SERO-4910 file (N, C-alpha, C, O; in steps of 0.05 Angstrom, whole numbers):
BEGIN
 pado doro    nc1    nc2    nc3   cac1   cac2   cac3    cc1    cc2    cc3    oc1    oc2    oc3
  Phe    A    363   2367  -1170    362   2337  -1166    333   2329  -1166    315   2346  -1162
  Ala    A    329   2304  -1169    301   2294  -1169    290   2294  -1141    304   2285  -1122
  Pro    A    266   2302  -1138    254   2302  -1110    255   2274  -1098    252   2253  -1112
  Ala    A    261   2274  -1072    263   2247  -1058    236   2233  -1059    215   2244  -1053
  Gln    A    238   2208  -1065    214   2192  -1065    205   2185  -1036    221   2177  -1019
  Leu    A    179   2188  -1032    168   2181  -1006    169   2151  -1002    158   2136  -1019
  Gln    A    180   2143   -981    181   2114   -976    161   2106   -954    158   2120   -934
  Gln    A    148   2084   -958    129   2074   -938    144   2063   -914    164   2049   -916
  Pro    A    135   2070   -890    148   2060   -866    145   2029   -864    125   2018   -871
  Arg    A    167   2017   -855    166   1988   -852    155   1982   -824    162   1994   -804
  Leu    A    139   1962   -824    127   1953   -798    142   1929   -788    146   1909   -802
  Ser    A    149   1931   -763    163   1908   -751    142   1888   -743    118   1893   -741
  Ser    A    151   1864   -739    133   1842   -731    121   1847   -704    100   1836   -697
  Ala    A    134   1864   -688    124   1869   -661    102   1889   -661     84   1888   -644
  Thr    A    103   1908   -680     83   1929   -680     60   1925   -699     40   1937   -697
  Ala    A     64   1906   -718     44   1902   -738     17   1894   -728     -3   1906   -736
  Pro    A     15   1875   -710    -11   1867   -701    -26   1889   -687    -51   1891   -688
  Ala    A    -11   1908   -674    -25   1929   -659    -38   1949   -678    -57   1962   -671
  Leu    A    -28   1951   -703    -38   1971   -722    -60   1959   -740    -73   1974   -754
  Leu    A    -62   1933   -740    -83   1920   -757   -110   1924   -745   -113   1923   -720
  Pro    A   -130   1927   -761   -157   1930   -750   -167   1904   -737   -162   1882   -747
  Ala    A   -180   1908   -714   -190   1884   -700   -212   1871   -715   -229   1884   -727
  Arg    A   -211   1844   -715   -232   1829   -729   -254   1822   -709   -250   1818   -686
  Pro    A   -278   1821   -720   -301   1815   -702   -296   1788   -689   -286   1769   -702
  Leu    A   -305   1785   -663   -302   1760   -648   -318   1738   -661   -310   1715   -661
  Ala    A   -341   1746   -673   -358   1726   -685   -345   1713   -709   -351   1690   -716
  Ala    A   -326   1728   -721   -313   1717   -745   -291   1698   -738   -284   1681   -755
  Thr    A   -281   1699   -713   -259   1681   -706   -268   1657   -690   -255   1636   -690
  Arg    A   -291   1660   -675   -300   1637   -658   -328   1628   -668   -347   1643   -665
  Pro    A   -329   1605   -678   -356   1596   -687   -375   1593   -664   -366   1586   -642
  Leu    A   -400   1598   -669   -420   1596   -648   -425   1566   -642   -428   1550   -660
  Val    A   -425   1560   -616   -430   1532   -607   -454   1533   -588   -454   1549   -569
  Ala    A   -472   1515   -592   -496   1514   -574   -487   1506   -547   -473   1486   -543
  Thr    A   -495   1521   -527   -487   1515   -499   -510   1501   -484   -533   1507   -489
  Arg    A   -502   1483   -466   -521   1469   -449   -525   1483   -423   -506   1495   -412
  Pro    A   -549   1482   -411   -553   1494   -385   -536   1480   -364   -531   1456   -365
  Ala    A   -526   1496   -344   -509   1484   -323   -524   1463   -307   -548   1467   -301
  Arg    A   -511   1441   -301   -523   1419   -286   -518   1423   -256   -495   1427   -248
  His    A   -539   1423   -240   -536   1427   -211   -532   1400   -198   -545   1381   -205
  Ala    A   -514   1400   -178   -509   1375   -163   -534   1366   -148   -548   1383   -137
  Gln    A   -538   1340   -147   -561   1330   -132   -556   1334   -102   -533   1329    -93
  Pro    A   -576   1342    -86   -572   1345    -58   -564   1319    -44   -577   1299    -48
  Ala    A   -543   1320    -28   -534   1296    -14   -552   1290     10   -564   1308     21
  Met    A   -554   1264     17   -570   1256     41   -556   1267     65   -531   1269     66
  Phe    A   -572   1274     86   -561   1286    110   -541   1267    124   -519   1275    132
  Leu    A   -548   1241    126   -530   1222    139   -516   1205    118   -492   1198    122
  Gly    A   -529   1198     97   -517   1179     78   -525   1151     86   -531   1145    109
  Val    A   -524   1133     67   -533   1105     71   -515   1092     92   -525   1078    110
  Arg    A   -488   1095     89   -470   1081    107   -474   1090    136   -476   1073    154
  Lys    A   -476   1116    141   -479   1126    168   -507   1118    179   -509   1112    203
  Ala    A   -527   1118    162   -554   1111    172   -554   1082    180   -567   1075    200
  Leu    A   -541   1064    165   -541   1036    172   -525   1030    197   -533   1013    213
  Ile    A   -503   1044    201   -486   1038    224   -497   1051    250   -491   1042    272
  Ser    A   -513   1072    247   -523   1086    270   -543   1070    286   -544   1073    311
  Val    A   -558   1053    273   -579   1038    287   -567   1018    307   -574   1020    331
  Pro    A   -550   1000    299   -539    981    319   -522    995    340   -522    986    364
  Val    A   -507   1016    333   -490   1030    352   -507   1043    374   -502   1041    397
  Leu    A   -528   1057    365   -546   1070    384   -560   1050    402   -564   1054    426
  Tyr    A   -568   1027    390   -582   1006    406   -563    996    429   -572    994    451
  Val    A   -538    991    422   -519    982    443   -516   1003    465   -517    996    489
  Leu    A   -513   1028    457   -510   1049    477   -535   1052    494   -533   1056    519
  Met    A   -558   1050    482   -583   1052    497   -586   1028    516   -596   1032    538
  Ser    A   -579   1005    508   -580    981    525   -562    984    549   -570    978    572
  Leu    A   -538    994    545   -519    998    567   -530   1020    586   -529   1016    610
  Asn    A   -540   1041    575   -550   1063    591   -575   1054    607   -578   1061    631
  Glu    A   -593   1040    594   -617   1030    607   -610   1012    630   -622   1014    652
  Tyr    A   -591    994    626   -582    975    646   -570    990    670   -578    985    693
  Ala    A   -551   1008    664   -538   1023    686   -558   1039    702   -556   1040    727
  Thr    A   -576   1053    689   -595   1070    702   -614   1053    720   -619   1060    743
  His    A   -623   1031    708   -643   1015    722   -630   1001    747   -642   1000    768
  Arg    A   -606    991    743   -594    975    764   -582    993    786   -588    990    810
  Trp    A   -564   1012    778   -549   1026    798   -562   1052    808   -555   1062    829
  Tyr    A   -581   1063    793   -595   1086    802   -623   1080    812   -629   1084    836
  Gln    A   -640   1068    795   -667   1063    803   -669   1043    826   -685   1046    844
  His    A   -653   1022    825   -653   1002    846   -632   1008    868   -629    993    886
  Glu    A   -619   1031    865   -602   1041    886   -579   1022    893   -569   1023    915
  Glu    A   -571   1006    874   -548    988    879   -522   1004    882   -502    994    893
  Phe    A   -522   1028    871   -499   1046    875   -494   1050    905   -472   1055    913
  Asn    A   -516   1049    921   -514   1056    949   -501   1034    966   -498   1037    991
  Arg    A   -493   1012    954   -481    991    969   -450    995    972   -439   1012    958
  Asn    A   -438    980    990   -410    984    996   -392    968    976   -381    947    983
  His    A   -390    978    951   -374    965    931   -352    985    922   -352   1008    931
  Ala    A   -335    976    904   -311    992    896   -320   1019    884   -307   1039    889
  Phe    A   -341   1019    868   -350   1043    855   -359   1064    876   -352   1088    874
  Asn    A   -374   1054    896   -383   1073    917   -360   1082    934   -359   1105    942
  Arg    A   -341   1064    939   -318   1072    956   -300   1092    941   -288   1109    954
  Phe    A   -300   1091    914   -285   1112    899   -297   1139    905   -282   1159    909
  Phe    A   -323   1141    905   -336   1167    910   -334   1175    940   -332   1199    947
  Gln    A   -333   1155    958   -328   1161    986   -301   1175    989   -298   1195   1003
  Arg    A   -280   1164    976   -253   1175    978   -252   1203    964   -240   1221    974
  Leu    A   -266   1205    941   -266   1230    927   -278   1252    943   -267   1274    945
  Leu    A   -301   1247    956   -314   1267    973   -298   1272    998   -299   1294   1009
  Ser    A   -284   1252   1008   -267   1256   1031   -245   1276   1025   -238   1293   1042
  Val    A   -234   1275   1000   -212   1293    992   -223   1321    986   -212   1341    995
  Leu    A   -246   1322    971   -256   1347    962   -272   1363    984   -270   1387    985
  Lys    A   -287   1348   1000   -304   1361   1020   -299   1353   1049   -314   1360   1067
  Asn    A   -277   1338   1053   -270   1329   1080   -293   1312   1092   -298   1314   1116
  Arg    A   -306   1297   1075   -329   1280   1084   -317   1256   1098   -300   1243   1087
  Pro    A   -327   1249   1123   -317   1226   1137   -320   1200   1121   -341   1195   1109
  Met    A   -301   1182   1122   -302   1156   1109   -319   1137   1126   -329   1117   1115
  Arg    A   -321   1142   1152   -336   1124   1170   -356   1139   1186   -353   1162   1192
  Leu    A   -378   1125   1192   -398   1135   1210   -389   1132   1239   -370   1117   1244
  Pro    A   -402   1146   1258   -394   1144   1286   -394   1115   1296   -378   1108   1314
  Asp    A   -411   1098   1285   -412   1070   1295   -392   1052   1280   -392   1028   1285
  Gly    A   -376   1063   1263   -355   1048   1249   -363   1038   1222   -345   1028   1207
  Arg    A   -388   1040   1214   -396   1031   1187   -387   1050   1166   -382   1074   1171
  Ala    A   -385   1040   1141   -376   1057   1119   -397   1079   1114   -421   1074   1115
  Asn    A   -387   1103   1109   -405   1126   1104   -412   1126   1074   -399   1140   1058
  Leu    A   -431   1110   1066   -438   1105   1038   -448   1131   1025   -462   1147   1038
  Val    A   -441   1134   1000   -453   1156    984   -479   1145    973   -479   1124    960
  Lys    A   -501   1159    977   -527   1148    970   -542   1166    951   -542   1190    953
  Leu    A   -556   1153    932   -574   1166    913   -602   1156    918   -606   1133    925
  Lys    A   -622   1173    913   -650   1164    915   -659   1156    887   -657   1172    868
  Gly    A   -671   1133    885   -677   1121    859   -702   1130    846   -713   1116    828
  Gly    A   -713   1153    853   -736   1164    839   -762   1149    843   -780   1150    826
  Gly    A   -765   1134    865   -790   1120    870   -792   1092    858   -813   1080    861
  His    A   -771   1083    846   -773   1056    833   -773   1034    853   -787   1014    850
  Val    A   -758   1037    875   -759   1016    896   -787   1014    908   -796    992    914
  Glu    A   -800   1037    912   -827   1037    922   -846   1024    902   -865   1010    910
  His    A   -841   1028    876   -858   1015    856   -856    984    858   -876    970    856
  His    A   -832    974    863   -829    945    866   -843    936    891   -855    914    892
  Ala    A   -843    952    912   -856    944    937   -886    943    933   -900    929    949
  Glu    A   -897    956    913   -926    956    908   -935    935    889   -959    932    884
  Thr    A   -916    920    877   -922    901    855   -924    872    864   -905    862    876
  Tyr    A   -946    859    858   -949    830    862   -935    815    839   -928    828    819
  Asp    A   -932    789    842   -919    773    821   -936    770    796   -926    760    776
  Asp    A   -962    777    797   -978    777    773   -977    804    759   -992    808    740
  Met    A   -960    821    768   -955    848    758   -976    869    765   -973    892    758
  Ser    A   -997    861    779  -1016    881    789  -1005    897    812   -986    888    826
  Leu    A  -1016    920    817  -1007    938    838  -1026    937    862  -1050    941    858
  Lys    A  -1016    931    885  -1033    928    908  -1045    955    917  -1032    976    914
  Lys    A  -1069    953    928  -1083    977    936  -1099    972    961  -1119    987    967
  Asp    A  -1092    952    977  -1107    946   1001  -1102    968   1022  -1082    983   1020
  Lys    A  -1119    970   1041  -1119    991   1061  -1093    992   1076  -1082   1013   1082
  Arg    A  -1083    968   1083  -1059    967   1099  -1035    979   1084  -1019    994   1095
  Trp    A  -1033    972   1058  -1011    983   1042  -1014   1013   1038   -995   1028   1038
  Arg    A  -1039   1022   1034  -1044   1050   1028  -1036   1068   1052  -1032   1092   1048
  Gln    A  -1033   1057   1075  -1025   1072   1099   -995   1075   1102   -986   1089   1121
  Thr    A   -979   1062   1085   -950   1063   1088   -939   1088   1074   -951   1100   1057
  Lys    A   -915   1096   1083   -901   1119   1071   -893   1113   1042   -894   1131   1025
  Ala    A   -887   1088   1036   -879   1081   1008   -902   1085    989   -899   1096    967
  Ala    A   -927   1077    997   -950   1081    980   -956   1111    977   -963   1120    955
  Ala    A   -954   1126    999   -959   1154    997   -939   1169    979   -946   1189    966
  Ser    A   -914   1159    978   -894   1172    962   -900   1170    932   -891   1186    916
  Leu    A   -916   1150    925   -923   1145    896   -948   1161    888   -954   1163    864
  Asp    A   -963   1171    907   -989   1184    901   -985   1210    886  -1004   1218    872
  Ser    A   -962   1222    887   -958   1247    873   -954   1244    843   -955   1263    828
  Asp    A   -950   1219    834   -946   1213    806   -970   1197    796   -976   1175    806
  Ile    A   -984   1207    775  -1007   1193    765  -1000   1166    753  -1018   1148    752
  Ala    A   -975   1162    745   -967   1136    734   -954   1119    756   -945   1097    750
  Arg    A   -953   1129    780   -942   1114    803   -914   1102    798   -908   1080    805
  Gly    A   -897   1118    785   -870   1110    780   -865   1091    758   -844   1079    756
  Thr    A   -886   1086    741   -883   1066    720   -877   1078    692   -869   1063    674
  Ala    A   -882   1104    688   -880   1115    661   -858   1136    659   -848   1146    679
  Phe    A   -849   1141    635   -830   1162    629   -846   1188    623   -859   1190    602
  Ser    A   -844   1207    641   -855   1233    635   -837   1247    615   -815   1237    609
  Trp    A   -845   1270    604   -828   1285    586   -802   1294    600   -781   1294    588
  Ala    A   -804   1301    625   -781   1309    640   -761   1286    643   -737   1290    640
  Val    A   -771   1262    649   -754   1239    651   -741   1232    624   -717   1225    623
  Thr    A   -756   1234    603   -745   1228    576   -723   1248    570   -702   1240    559
  Gly    A   -727   1273    576   -706   1293    572   -681   1287    589   -658   1290    579
  Met    A   -685   1279    614   -663   1272    631   -647   1248    620   -623   1247    621
  Met    A   -662   1228    610   -649   1204    599   -633   1212    574   -612   1200    569
  Thr    A   -644   1230    558   -629   1239    534   -603   1253    541   -583   1247    529
  Val    A   -604   1271    560   -580   1284    570   -560   1264    580   -536   1266    576
  Gln    A   -570   1244    594   -553   1223    606   -539   1207    584   -518   1195    590
  Met    A   -550   1205    560   -538   1191    538   -515   1206    525   -498   1193    512
  Leu    A   -514   1232    528   -494   1248    514   -465   1241    520   -450   1239    501
  Pro    A   -457   1236    545   -429   1229    550   -419   1204    536   -395   1202    531
  Ser    A   -437   1186    530   -428   1162    515   -433   1165    485   -417   1157    469
  Ala    A   -456   1177    477   -463   1179    449   -445   1198    433   -436   1191    411
  Leu    A   -439   1221    445   -423   1241    430   -395   1231    422   -388   1233    399
  Pro    A   -379   1220    441   -353   1211    433   -353   1186    415   -337   1184    397
  Val    A   -372   1168    420   -373   1144    403   -380   1151    374   -367   1141    356
  Phe    A   -400   1167    371   -408   1175    343   -387   1193    330   -384   1192    306
  Ala    A   -373   1209    347   -351   1225    335   -329   1208    324   -318   1214    303
  Leu    A   -322   1186    338   -302   1168    328   -310   1154    302   -294   1146    286
  Leu    A   -336   1152    298   -347   1140    274   -350   1160    251   -360   1154    230
  Gly    A   -342   1185    256   -343   1206    236   -369   1222    235   -374   1236    215
  Phe    A   -385   1220    256   -410   1236    257   -405   1263    268   -390   1266    288
  Gly    A   -417   1284    256   -416   1310    268   -437   1313    290   -453   1294    294
  Leu    A   -437   1335    304   -456   1339    326   -485   1338    317   -501   1324    329
  Leu    A   -491   1352    295   -519   1351    285   -527   1323    276   -550   1315    279
  Glu    A   -508   1309    263   -514   1282    254   -519   1264    278   -537   1247    277
  Thr    A   -504   1267    299   -508   1251    324   -535   1256    336   -549   1238    344
  Leu    A   -542   1282    338   -568   1289    350   -591   1279    332   -612   1272    342
  Ala    A   -586   1279    305   -607   1269    287   -612   1239    291   -634   1229    283
  Val    A   -593   1225    302   -597   1197    309   -607   1193    337   -625   1177    342
  Leu    A   -595   1208    356   -601   1204    384   -629   1212    392   -643   1197    406
  Leu    A   -638   1236    383   -664   1246    392   -687   1229    383   -704   1222    400
  Pro    A   -689   1220    358   -710   1202    350   -708   1175    365   -728   1163    372
  Gly    A   -683   1166    369   -680   1141    383   -690   1142    412   -703   1122    421
  Met    A   -685   1164    426   -695   1166    453   -726   1169    454   -738   1159    473
  Leu    A   -737   1181    434   -766   1183    432   -778   1155    428   -799   1149    441
  Val    A   -766   1139    411   -776   1112    406   -774   1096    432   -793   1081    438
  His    A   -752   1099    446   -749   1085    472   -771   1092    491   -782   1074    504
  Ala    A   -777   1118    494   -799   1126    512   -826   1116    503   -842   1108    519
  Leu    A   -830   1115    476   -856   1105    466   -859   1075    473   -881   1066    481
  Val    A   -837   1059    470   -839   1031    476   -843   1027    506   -860   1011    514
  Trp    A   -828   1042    522   -831   1039    551   -859   1045    560   -871   1030    576
  Asn    A   -870   1067    551   -897   1075    560   -919   1058    548   -941   1057    559
  Met    A   -913   1045    526   -932   1026    515   -933   1001    532   -954    988    536
  Leu    A   -909    993    543   -906    968    558   -913    971    587   -930    957    598
  His    A   -899    990    601   -897    988    630   -922    996    645   -931    979    662
  Pro    A   -934   1019    641   -958   1025    657   -981   1005    653   -992    995    672
  Pro    A   -988    998    628  -1010    979    624  -1004    951    635  -1022    937    645
  Met    A   -978    942    635   -973    915    645   -976    914    676   -978    893    687
  His    A   -978    938    689   -983    939    717  -1012    947    723  -1019    954    746
  Gly    A  -1029    947    703  -1057    953    707  -1064    982    708  -1086    989    718
  Leu    A  -1046   1000    699  -1052   1028    699  -1060   1038    672  -1055   1025    652
  Pro    A  -1074   1061    670  -1083   1071    645  -1060   1078    626  -1038   1082    635
  Pro    A  -1066   1078    599  -1045   1086    580  -1035   1115    585  -1050   1131    596
  Val    A  -1010   1120    578   -999   1147    581  -1010   1166    560  -1012   1159    537
  Lys    A  -1017   1190    569  -1027   1210    551  -1005   1230    543   -985   1232    557
  Leu    A  -1009   1243    521   -989   1261    509   -981   1283    528   -957   1291    528
  Lys    A   -999   1293    544   -992   1316    561   -973   1307    584   -960   1324    596
  Tyr    A   -971   1281    589   -954   1271    611   -927   1263    600   -906   1269    611
  Gly    A   -927   1248    578   -902   1237    566   -908   1225    539   -929   1229    527
  Ala    A   -889   1210    528   -892   1196    503   -917   1178    505   -918   1161    522
  Pro    A   -937   1182    488   -963   1167    492   -960   1138    486   -943   1129    471
  Ser    A   -978   1122    498   -977   1093    495   -989   1084    468   -981   1063    458
  Trp    A  -1008   1100    457  -1024   1090    434  -1008   1085    408  -1016   1067    393
  Pro    A   -987   1101    401   -974   1096    375   -963   1068    371   -963   1059    348
  Leu    A   -954   1055    392   -942   1029    389   -958   1006    401   -948    984    405
  Glu    A   -984   1011    406  -1001    990    417  -1003    966    399  -1008    944    409
  Gly    A   -998    969    373   -999    947    355   -977    926    360   -980    903    351
  Leu    A   -956    934    375   -934    916    381   -942    895    402   -927    876    407
  Arg    A   -965    899    415   -972    882    437   -978    853    428   -980    835    445
  Asp    A   -983    849    403   -988    822    392   -963    810    379   -966    790    366
  Thr    A   -940    821    384   -916    812    371   -899    796    390   -902    797    415
  Ala    A   -880    780    379   -862    764    395   -843    783    411   -835    776    434
  Tyr    A   -837    806    400   -820    826    415   -833    834    441   -820    835    462
  Phe    A   -859    841    439   -873    850    464   -875    828    484   -871    833    508
  Lys    A   -880    804    475   -882    781    494   -855    777    507   -854    770    531
  Tyr    A   -834    780    492   -807    775    504   -801    796    525   -793    789    547
  Ile    A   -805    822    519   -798    843    538   -817    842    562   -810    850    584
  Tyr    A   -842    834    557   -861    831    580   -851    810    599   -849    815    623
  Glu    A   -846    786    589   -837    764    606   -810    771    619   -806    764    643
  Asn    A   -792    784    604   -766    791    615   -770    810    639   -756    807    660
  His    A   -788    829    637   -792    848    659   -809    835    681   -805    842    705
  Gln    A   -827    817    674   -841    802    694   -822    786    712   -824    786    736
  Gly    A   -802    774    699   -781    760    715   -765    778    732   -757    771    754
  His    A   -761    802    723   -747    823    739   -761    827    765   -749    830    787
  His    A   -788    829    764   -804    833    788   -805    808    806   -802    810    830
  Val    A   -809    785    793   -811    760    808   -785    755    824   -785    744    846
  Leu    A   -762    763    812   -736    759    825   -729    782    844   -706    785    852
  Gly    A   -748    799    850   -744    820    869   -726    842    859   -712    855    875
  Gly    A   -725    846    833   -708    868    821   -679    862    822   -663    880    821
  Gln    A   -671    836    823   -643    829    824   -632    818    798   -609    808    798
  Ala    A   -647    819    777   -638    808    751   -656    821    729   -675    835    734
  Asn    A   -648    815    703   -664    824    680   -669    855    681   -692    864    682
  Tyr    A   -647    870    682   -650    899    685   -657    913    659   -670    934    660
  Asn    A   -650    902    636   -659    913    611   -689    910    608   -700    890    616
  Val    A   -701    931    596   -730    930    592   -736    931    562   -746    911    551
  Cys    A   -731    953    549   -737    957    521   -714    948    502   -719    941    479
  Cys    A   -690    947    512   -667    941    496   -651    918    507   -629    922    518
  Pro    A   -661    893    505   -647    870    516   -619    867    503   -617    867    478
  Leu    A   -599    863    519   -572    858    510   -552    856    534   -539    836    537
  Thr    A   -551    878    549   -530    880    570   -533    859    591   -513    850    602
  Asp    A   -557    851    598   -561    829    618   -547    804    608   -534    790    624
  His    A   -549    798    582   -536    775    571   -505    777    572   -491    757    577
  Leu    A   -495    801    568   -466    806    569   -455    804    597   -432    795    600
  Leu    A   -470    813    617   -460    815    644   -469    792    662   -463    791    686
  Gly    A   -484    773    650   -492    749    665   -515    753    685   -518    738    704
  Thr    A   -531    774    681   -554    779    699   -580    772    686   -602    779    697
  Tyr    A   -580    759    663   -605    750    650   -613    724    662   -597    705    664
  Val    A   -639    722    669   -650    697    679   -674    690    661   -693    705    659
  Pro    A   -673    667    648   -695    659    629   -721    653    644   -721    648    668
  Thr    A   -743    654    628   -769    649    640   -771    622    653   -783    620    675
  Ala    A   -760    602    641   -762    575    652   -750    573    680   -758    555    695
  Thr    A   -732    590    686   -719    590    713   -735    606    733   -742    597    755
  Trp    A   -742    631    726   -755    649    746   -784    641    751   -795    647    772
  Val    A   -797    627    732   -825    620    735   -829    602    759   -851    601    771
  Lys    A   -809    587    766   -810    568    789   -811    583    815   -818    571    836
  Arg    A   -804    608    815   -803    624    839   -827    643    842   -828    660    860
  Met    A   -847    641    824   -870    658    826   -886    652    851   -891    628    857
  Arg    A   -893    672    866   -908    669    890   -938    672    885   -946    684    865
  Lys    A   -953    659    901   -982    662    899   -990    691    906   -977    704    922
  Val    A  -1011    700    894  -1021    727    900  -1048    726    912  -1064    708    907
  Pro    A  -1054    746    930  -1081    746    943  -1103    747    922  -1101    759    901
  Gly    A  -1126    735    930  -1149    734    912  -1167    758    916  -1158    781    914
  Pro    A  -1192    754    921  -1212    776    923  -1205    798    943  -1211    821    938
  Glu    A  -1193    790    965  -1187    811    986  -1163    828    979  -1158    848    992
  Gly    A  -1148    821    958  -1125    837    950  -1133    858    930  -1132    854    906
  Glu    A  -1141    882    940  -1150    903    922  -1127    913    905  -1105    916    914
  Arg    A  -1133    918    878  -1112    927    859  -1120    953    846  -1142    962    848
  Trp    A  -1099    966    834  -1104    990    818  -1116    984    791  -1129   1002    780
  Gly    A  -1113    961    781  -1124    954    755  -1115    926    747  -1099    913    760
  Ile    A  -1125    917    724  -1118    891    713  -1096    894    693  -1098    910    675
  Pro    A  -1074    879    696  -1051    881    677  -1059    874    648  -1075    856    644
  Val    A  -1048    890    630  -1052    884    601  -1028    867    593  -1005    876    594
  Glu    A  -1034    842    585  -1012    823    579  -1017    808    553  -1040    805    545
  Pro    A   -996    798    540   -999    782    516  -1007    753    524  -1005    746    547
  Lys    A  -1016    738    505  -1024    711    510   -999    694    515   -978    697    503
  Gly    A  -1003    675    534   -982    656    539   -961    663    560   -942    647    564
  Val    A   -964    686    573   -944    693    594   -950    678    620   -974    671    624
  Pro    A   -931    672    637   -936    658    662   -956    672    679   -957    696    681
  Gln    A   -973    655    692   -994    666    710   -988    658    739   -982    635    744
  Ala    A   -989    677    757   -984    671    785  -1008    657    797  -1031    664    791
  Pro    A  -1004    637    814  -1027    623    827  -1042    643    845  -1030    661    857
  Ile    A  -1067    639    847  -1084    657    863  -1092    643    889  -1100    620    889
  Ile    A  -1090    657    912  -1097    647    938  -1127    650    941  -1139    670    935
  Ala    A  -1139    629    951  -1168    630    955  -1176    651    976  -1160    658    993
  Ala    A  -1201    659    975  -1211    680    993  -1208    671   1022  -1215    648   1029
  Gly    A  -1197    689   1038  -1194    683   1067  -1169    667   1074  -1165    661   1097
  Lys    A  -1153    659   1054  -1130    642   1059  -1104    658   1059  -1083    646   1066
  Ala    A  -1104    683   1051  -1080    698   1048  -1069    706   1076  -1084    714   1094
  Thr    A  -1043    703   1079  -1030    711   1104  -1016    738   1101  -1015    749   1079
  Glu    A  -1005    748   1123   -991    774   1121   -967    772   1102   -961    791   1088
  Arg    A   -954    749   1101   -931    746   1083   -940    747   1054   -925    757   1037
  Asp    A   -964    737   1049   -974    738   1021   -979    766   1011   -977    772    988
  Phe    A   -984    784   1030   -989    812   1023   -962    828   1021   -962    851   1013
  Thr    A   -940    815   1028   -914    828   1027   -902    823   1000   -897    799    993
  Pro    A   -897    843    984   -886    839    957   -858    826    957   -843    828    976
  Thr    A   -852    812    935   -827    798    932   -803    817    936   -783    809    948
  Ala    A   -806    841    926   -783    860    928   -775    865    957   -751    868    962
  Leu    A   -794    865    975   -788    870   1003   -776    846   1016   -759    848   1034
  Leu    A   -786    822   1008   -775    797   1019   -746    793   1010   -730    782   1026
  Asn    A   -739    801    986   -712    797    975   -694    822    978   -672    822    967
  Ala    A   -703    842    993   -687    866    996   -661    860   1010   -661    845   1030
  Pro    A   -638    870   1000   -612    864   1012   -610    878   1039   -622    899   1045
  Glu    A   -594    866   1056   -590    878   1083   -574    904   1080   -555    905   1064
  Pro    A   -580    924   1096   -565    949   1094   -536    945   1103   -530    929   1121
  Ala    A   -518    959   1089   -489    956   1095   -482    969   1122   -459    969   1130
***
């Protein structure tokens, strides 16, 4: 028979591609020029919206804190027999078995010491100068201020740090509700507290005739000295001058005016100026001459030899509330 013819194997559609030679990649995909990868622009740490909203929010919080600290701590109004103090009386009675009443029947008030601020008021005349006569220098109040070169008028670095910590209980939750993280809140709070200390130290010690604050003590006075010719400085100067003239019973805001207006404790210049007392003349020795803007109210000066013992008694002592 005839030899069998060799037949070529048939390739199925499933196996055919595997047996075909691979084609070069370059032949199947045309070369396309590629562009370098574009990197995202770095985002702002706070962003415009957060930066804009942070300023008024922080100002309000600082005004509230400044008011509360000045009124209820520095002026020791916390120490009076009001509902807030009675709350702490009851709390300490429960926690530490502290008596609610003294042996004579009076309320056993919870008391804080105001850091020498009351003594500062006792040393201040209505022209904002600080008395330095021999009789005053012999008092315990005057001696208590001698340990501080700023005599209770300036924010030291320690006080600025304490004020910053004091702001945290209000600043952290408020800014968190606005969508701020912890670092974002601190990025707003810390510079804000530094600016507050700079304004305070630019205003307060010089307006009482004391030298400018130096860097080694606290936020220095010199960076913001240019503000002394502005309407803002004149306003806060007069506002604080009224605070002293009224015996520390009004105008508690200093650098951040607002809360006095909200709580009804603001007294305008036209009102308090009528209560300015005369100040001793040549015989009234002072620590220095107040640095003041033009146009602020001037206290009348008593002629030499005409000052009485009452004239040497500061307004703060005359208006001091009776002990509870």
